[in-house]
Phi, psi and omega in degrees: 000322179296321179295314181296327180275356177085015181269086185299315184302312182287325179297314180293318179298319181293315181290330175299318178296320179295319178295320178295324181283333183227068187292344181258006182267107183294330180291324177293319178297321179290324175299321176299318179299317181294323179294314179297320179295321180301325180266005176078018178269078188294322177299317179292324178295317179295319179297317179293324176297319179296323176296314179300319179292328177293333179271333180217079188294341183267002185282115184288327179297318180294320180296314180296321180293320176299316178300319179295317179298318179297322179292325177294333178275355181083013178269074189296317181294317178297317180297317179300314179298319180294315183289339179279351180291000000 
């Protein structure tokens, strides 16, 4: 709800608590990535995608999202390599 209402501060604080409570849950880590991406915080989104991928390395959605985040950061070579996996 915080994300939908545009309250970045509370959305990020809430998802941080969820990640702390469930550090091995790849879906929570990916939700964190989506929240950061929604607000245009690409470095944090890429970091959260990497966390999700470390927990579920075969997930193609996480890989594609990481590649997109890398492209938004201007890391073209990294994005290309990620998206080619």
